[in-house]
N, C-alpha and C positions, 0 to 999 in steps of 0.2 A: 448729399447731406453727410456731414462729418460725424464721427463717432460721438464727439462731445455734444453736438446738437441733438443727436438721437437720445443720448442719456438725459439731457435737459428736458426734452419733450416727454420722455418717459417719467421723469420725476414730476413734472407738471400734471401728468395724467393720474397721479396718485395710485400706482399699481399696488397690488397686495404682495407682490414678490420682488420688490425693489431691494437689491443687494447693497450691502455696506460698501463694497468696492466701487459701485456706481456713484454713490453719494460722495465718497472721498475724491473721486475723479472730478465730479461737477464742482464741488466746493473748492478744490485746488485750482480749477480753471478760473474761478472768480476771485482768486487771491487769498483764500483762507489757508492757514497752516493748521495741521492736525497736531494737537497736544494731548498727551496721555494724562489722565487724572488718576485717581485711586480706583483700584479694581477695574471694572469694565467701563468706567466713565471716560469718555473721550470729549475733547473740546475742539471746536473749529474756531480759530481766531483770525480776524481780519485786521492786520496792523494799521492800515491806512484809515479805516473807519472806526477802529477800536471797538469792534463788535465781536461778541462771544456767543457761540451756540454750544450748549452742553447737552450731550446725549449719552445714553448707555449703548455701548457697542453690542449689537445682538449676537447671541451665541448660536445655538442650533434651533431652527434654521437661521442663517445669517441674513435675514430679511428684516427691514425696518417695519415698525408698527405705524399705523395711521397717524397717531399723535406726533411721532417723530418727523414724518414727512410734512405734516402741517407746520411744525415749528421751523423747519428748514425753508419752506416756501414763505412763511411769514417774514423771516429775517431777510431772505434774499430779495423780497419785494422792496424792503426798506433800502437795501444796498443799491439795487439796480435803479430805483427811483431817484436816489440821490446822485448816482454816478452816471446814469444813462449808459449802461453796459451794452455791448454789441448785441447780446441776446437778452431780452427783457423777459422776466418770468411773468 
């Protein structure tokens, strides 16, 4: 099992200790670009699908909150359903 597959499976399991770096790796794998907003606001933009996910980058600890994980999974379901990605969320 590849590292990216493990990260995707981890994201899908909604862990309480999901790190920001894991999310950026998974989102990058699915074609998202990371854009910096104002302050700690970060955006993941998918140019082909014109989809934007806007989140606050976590500080200390650098783990995502449950609502952030839910938002990523919600948007990724839309993308993977429309595109039939190799790994479907």
